[in-house]
N, CA, C and O atoms as a DFTB+ gen file, in Angstrom:
280 C
 N C O
     1  1       0.764      -1.087      -0.145
     2  2      -0.135      -0.056      -0.012
     3  2       0.937       1.334      -0.062
     4  3       2.040       1.457       0.471
     5  1       0.249       2.206      -0.817
     6  2       1.326       3.560      -0.814
     7  2       0.778       4.430       0.523
     8  3      -0.383       4.566       0.908
     9  1       2.011       4.964       1.087
    10  2       1.542       6.164       2.200
    11  2       2.337       7.360       1.616
    12  3       3.293       7.458       0.847
    13  1       1.468       8.323       2.369
    14  2       2.320       9.604       2.391
    15  2       2.627       9.978       3.835
    16  3       1.743      10.017       4.691
    17  1       3.941      10.258       4.086
    18  2       4.397      10.505       5.586
    19  2       4.769      11.972       5.560
    20  3       5.731      12.268       4.853
    21  1       4.256      12.773       6.113
    22  2       4.637      14.155       6.366
    23  2       5.330      14.396       7.603
    24  3       4.958      13.943       8.685
    25  1       6.570      15.278       7.383
    26  2       7.424      15.433       8.759
    27  2       7.728      16.853       8.413
    28  3       7.712      17.299       7.265
    29  1       8.028      17.587       9.584
    30  2       8.530      18.939       9.540
    31  2       9.860      18.974       9.334
    32  3      10.650      18.169       9.827
    33  1      10.232      20.157       8.403
    34  2      11.845      19.978       8.282
    35  2      11.920      19.813       6.819
    36  3      10.909      19.565       6.161
    37  1      13.189      19.954       6.247
    38  2      13.495      19.721       4.909
    39  2      14.483      18.518       4.933
    40  3      15.515      18.520       5.604
    41  1      14.056      17.447       4.108
    42  2      14.870      16.199       4.223
    43  2      15.202      16.445       2.536
    44  3      14.299      16.730       1.749
    45  1      16.656      16.286       2.115
    46  2      16.865      16.315       0.911
    47  2      16.942      14.921       0.023
    48  3      16.792      13.862       0.632
    49  1      17.122      14.904      -1.095
    50  2      17.130      13.539      -1.679
    51  2      18.307      12.765      -1.347
    52  3      18.316      11.653      -1.874
    53  1      19.280      13.041      -0.633
    54  2      20.197      12.047       0.000
    55  2      19.587      11.040       0.872
    56  3      20.077       9.935       1.104
    57  1      18.600      11.445       1.289
    58  2      17.985      10.507       2.454
    59  2      16.984       9.478       1.793
    60  3      16.356       8.711       2.522
    61  1      16.818       9.450       0.335
    62  2      15.901       8.843      -0.313
    63  2      16.209       7.187      -0.111
    64  3      15.271       6.422       0.115
    65  1      17.274       6.818      -0.187
    66  2      17.610       5.379      -0.236
    67  2      17.740       4.908       1.158
    68  3      17.325       3.777       1.412
    69  1      18.294       5.669       2.151
    70  2      18.222       5.329       3.704
    71  2      17.076       4.977       4.150
    72  3      16.896       4.084       4.978
    73  1      16.133       5.729       3.576
    74  2      14.456       5.497       4.123
    75  2      13.610       4.645       3.354
    76  3      12.388       4.515       3.418
    77  1      14.583       3.990       2.494
    78  2      13.631       2.796       1.670
    79  2      13.384       3.117       0.429
    80  3      12.383       2.582      -0.048
    81  1      14.078       3.939      -0.357
    82  2      13.607       4.281      -1.798
    83  2      12.309       5.134      -1.970
    84  3      11.530       4.807      -2.865
    85  1      12.062       6.069      -1.276
    86  2      10.879       6.733      -1.213
    87  2      11.087       7.956      -2.094
    88  3      12.224       8.321      -2.392
    89  1       9.942       8.624      -2.533
    90  2       9.998       9.648      -3.351
    91  2       9.776      10.820      -2.324
    92  3       8.877      10.777      -1.484
    93  1      10.719      11.949      -2.459
    94  2      10.628      13.104      -1.283
    95  2      10.120      14.277      -1.949
    96  3      10.567      14.419      -3.087
    97  1       9.286      15.179      -1.544
    98  2       8.970      16.431      -1.988
    99  2       8.707      17.597      -0.712
   100  3       8.196      17.302       0.369
   101  1       9.027      18.535      -0.977
   102  2       9.163      19.593       0.137
   103  2       8.236      20.820      -0.322
   104  3       8.066      21.240      -1.467
   105  1       7.753      21.224       0.729
   106  2       6.773      22.608       0.499
   107  2       6.917      23.404       1.467
   108  3       7.583      23.022       2.430
   109  1       6.380      24.607       1.463
   110  2       6.495      25.764       2.440
   111  2       5.168      25.775       2.962
   112  3       4.225      25.930       2.186
   113  1       4.941      25.594       4.476
   114  2       3.489      25.704       5.003
   115  2       3.303      27.139       5.321
   116  3       4.258      27.913       5.384
   117  1       2.130      27.478       5.512
   118  2       1.553      28.863       5.774
   119  2       2.393      29.665       6.741
   120  3       2.540      30.874       6.564
   121  1       2.956      29.026       7.769
   122  2       3.810      29.719       8.744
   123  2       5.270      29.837       8.173
   124  3       6.072      30.450       8.878
   125  1       5.647      29.394       7.145
   126  2       6.795      29.501       6.576
   127  2       7.993      28.495       6.793
   128  3       9.154      28.581       6.392
   129  1       7.316      27.426       7.612
   130  2       8.215      26.283       7.857
   131  2       8.113      25.255       6.659
   132  3       7.154      25.271       5.888
   133  1       9.048      24.459       6.562
   134  2       9.280      23.459       5.518
   135  2       8.634      22.135       6.012
   136  3       8.866      21.586       7.089
   137  1       7.712      21.682       4.960
   138  2       7.313      20.268       5.142
   139  2       7.813      19.357       4.199
   140  3       7.774      19.688       3.014
   141  1       8.348      18.100       4.567
   142  2       8.752      16.960       3.622
   143  2       7.603      16.071       3.659
   144  3       6.959      15.802       4.673
   145  1       7.373      15.597       2.392
   146  2       6.240      14.666       2.333
   147  2       7.099      13.358       1.485
   148  3       7.613      13.536       0.381
   149  1       7.129      12.305       2.080
   150  2       7.616      11.010       1.691
   151  2       6.606      10.201       1.291
   152  3       5.625      10.089       2.026
   153  1       6.671       9.540       0.127
   154  2       5.612       8.835      -0.522
   155  2       6.266       7.662      -0.976
   156  3       7.233       7.791      -1.727
   157  1       5.771       6.218      -0.533
   158  2       6.557       5.065      -0.781
   159  2       5.390       4.002      -0.765
   160  3       4.305       4.227      -0.228
   161  1       5.672       2.975      -1.321
   162  2       4.760       1.798      -1.523
   163  2       5.433       0.784      -0.559
   164  3       6.555       0.313      -0.745
   165  1       4.541       0.474       0.598
   166  2       5.390      -0.439       1.404
   167  2       4.566      -1.769       1.207
   168  3       3.347      -1.769       1.031
   169  1       5.361      -2.918       1.253
   170  2       4.917      -4.247       1.132
   171  2       3.806      -4.693       2.175
   172  3       2.795      -5.343       1.909
   173  1       4.148      -4.273       3.257
   174  2       3.182      -4.511       4.608
   175  2       3.585      -3.819       5.694
   176  3       4.630      -3.168       5.691
   177  1       2.730      -3.911       6.790
   178  2       2.940      -2.893       8.050
   179  2       4.272      -3.054       8.512
   180  3       4.825      -1.998       8.818
   181  1       4.947      -4.117       8.648
   182  2       6.326      -4.041       9.299
   183  2       7.388      -3.221       8.497
   184  3       8.395      -2.743       9.018
   185  1       7.009      -3.089       6.973
   186  2       7.974      -2.310       6.144
   187  2       7.692      -0.799       6.559
   188  3       8.606       0.025       6.590
   189  1       6.281      -0.457       6.900
   190  2       5.904       0.824       7.070
   191  2       6.441       1.229       8.375
   192  3       6.902       2.368       8.449
   193  1       6.457       0.428       9.486
   194  2       6.987       0.736      10.623
   195  2       8.331       0.712      10.738
   196  3       8.802       1.423      11.626
   197  1       9.251      -0.072       9.911
   198  2      10.648       0.224       9.731
   199  2      11.029       1.524       9.235
   200  3      11.984       2.075       9.784
   201  1      10.372       2.165       8.180
   202  2      10.502       3.462       7.763
   203  2      10.084       4.352       8.874
   204  3      10.805       5.342       8.991
   205  1       9.214       4.267       9.628
   206  2       8.878       5.134      10.641
   207  2       9.843       5.176      11.830
   208  3       9.998       6.169      12.540
   209  1      10.468       4.025      11.978
   210  2      11.605       3.915      12.989
   211  2      12.827       4.698      12.488
   212  3      13.621       5.298      13.212
   213  1      12.867       4.610      11.156
   214  2      14.165       5.548      10.661
   215  2      13.909       6.987      10.653
   216  3      14.843       7.788      10.694
   217  1      12.800       7.317      10.608
   218  2      12.137       8.803      10.675
   219  2      12.514       9.136      11.917
   220  3      13.231      10.112      12.140
   221  1      12.000       8.242      12.953
   222  2      12.160       8.698      14.436
   223  2      13.734       8.737      14.639
   224  3      14.087       9.519      15.522
   225  1      14.524       8.199      14.135
   226  2      15.896       8.336      14.419
   227  2      16.540       9.544      13.905
   228  3      17.627       9.896      14.362
   229  1      15.853      10.306      12.844
   230  2      16.272      11.657      12.424
   231  2      15.953      12.583      13.490
   232  3      16.728      13.523      13.668
   233  1      14.930      12.462      14.229
   234  2      14.694      13.353      15.406
   235  2      13.854      14.469      14.636
   236  3      13.970      15.647      14.972
   237  1      13.096      14.123      13.709
   238  2      12.268      15.217      12.820
   239  2      10.646      14.944      13.579
   240  3      10.282      13.935      14.183
   241  1       9.930      16.100      13.329
   242  2       8.696      16.118      13.975
   243  2       7.579      15.302      12.803
   244  3       7.393      15.636      11.633
   245  1       7.072      14.385      13.399
   246  2       6.116      13.636      12.286
   247  2       4.832      14.201      12.318
   248  3       4.262      14.406      13.389
   249  1       4.258      14.509      11.075
   250  2       3.003      15.294      11.239
   251  2       1.907      14.494      10.930
   252  3       0.839      14.588      11.535
   253  1       2.163      13.521       9.801
   254  2       0.916      12.676       9.646
   255  2       1.475      11.366       8.729
   256  3       2.490      11.419       8.034
   257  1       0.658      10.256       8.861
   258  2       0.761       9.063       8.083
   259  2      -0.596       8.943       7.618
   260  3      -1.563       8.923       8.380
   261  1      -0.685       8.838       5.969
   262  2      -1.835       8.759       5.357
   263  2      -1.648       7.862       4.278
   264  3      -0.810       8.024       3.392
   265  1      -2.583       6.742       4.378
   266  2      -2.493       5.747       3.283
   267  2      -3.114       6.670       1.915
   268  3      -3.908       7.604       2.032
   269  1      -2.703       6.300       0.973
   270  2      -2.543       6.925      -0.609
   271  2      -3.458       5.908      -1.358
   272  3      -3.212       4.729      -1.101
   273  1      -4.444       6.145      -2.216
   274  2      -5.104       5.345      -2.923
   275  2      -4.649       5.536      -4.443
   276  3      -5.432       5.448      -5.389
   277  1      -3.408       5.783      -4.545
   278  2      -2.962       5.999      -5.880
   279  2      -2.896       4.626      -6.764
   280  3      -2.526       4.665      -7.937
């Protein structure tokens, strides 16, 4: 299943492979902060949780985890 994971702050493309070959895009929020959206197709819940563990290790603020119906 494809998920969109949003975090506060800017992650550049160098994190792409470390996080499991995800697509990264950045946008500026209304308050001027940067939000990074990671989009990836995870084979199962353990794969998703593994990516979330890696994101936790970056000490960035997790905003949302949303299943996408792409």
